[in-house]
N, C-alpha and C positions, 0 to 999 in steps of 0.2 A: 504494500500500500504506500503510495507516494505522499509525501507531506505537502501540504498546500503552502503557497507563498505567505499566507497570513500567519502560519505557525513558525516559520523560520526566524523572524526577529525575536520571538519569545524564547526560542531555543538558544539563540545566540546570547541574549541577555542573561538567561539562566546560566549558561556556560561561563560567561564573564563574571557573574556574581559568585559562582562556585570557585573560580580561580582566585578572586579577591579574598574569599573566606579562607581558602587553603593557604595563601600567602600570610594572612593575618594570624592564622593558627600556627604557622611555622615560626613567625616572629615571636608569638607568645611563648612557644615552647623554648625558643632560644633564651628569652628573658627569664623564664622559669628555671632553666638549667643554670644560668648565671647566678640567679638568686640562691639556688640550692648550694652551689659551690661556695658562695659568699657565706652562707649560714654555716656550712661545714667548716670553713676556715676559721670563722669566729668561734665556733664550738671547740675546735682543737686548741685555739689560743686560750680560751677560758679554762679548758681542762689542764693545760700546761701550767697556767697561773695557779690553779688550785693545788696541783701537785707540788709546786714550789712552796706555797704557803704551808701545806701540810708538812713538808720536809723541815721548814723553818720551825714550826711548832714542835715537832718531835725533837729537834735539836735543842730547843729552849727547855723542854721538859727534862731531857737527859742532863742538861747543864744544872738545872735546879736540883735534880736527884743527886748529882755528884757533889754539889755544894752542901746540901743538907740531907744526908741519907737517913738519919734517924727521924727527922720530921716527915720526910717523904714516906717512910715505912709506916709511921703512925697514921698518916692521912690515908694511905692505901688500906690499912687494917680497918679504919673507921668506915671508909666507903664500902669495903667488903662486908662488914658487919651490917650496915644499913641495907645493902642490897639483899643480904641473906634474910633479914627480917621482912622486907617488902616482898620478896619472891616466895617466902615461906607461907604467905597468906593466900 
């Protein structure tokens, strides 16, 4: 069945619209990929910063324990005793 001349402009307009939509979706996908990469890089940077802070905190605790071992042991015993009471309930 042959298409009439009246149907051809609609077909061509629809084809052009679909092409525009495909280009727009392609651009959106590129932008989304760039955003995902940026978020991933930011997340990695934050994770590294947290690891650095945790390492510094561990170092500070170790130094405090070395300076005052008896006080640190008493605090640890007290915390352990309180946790034992709380968890025993």
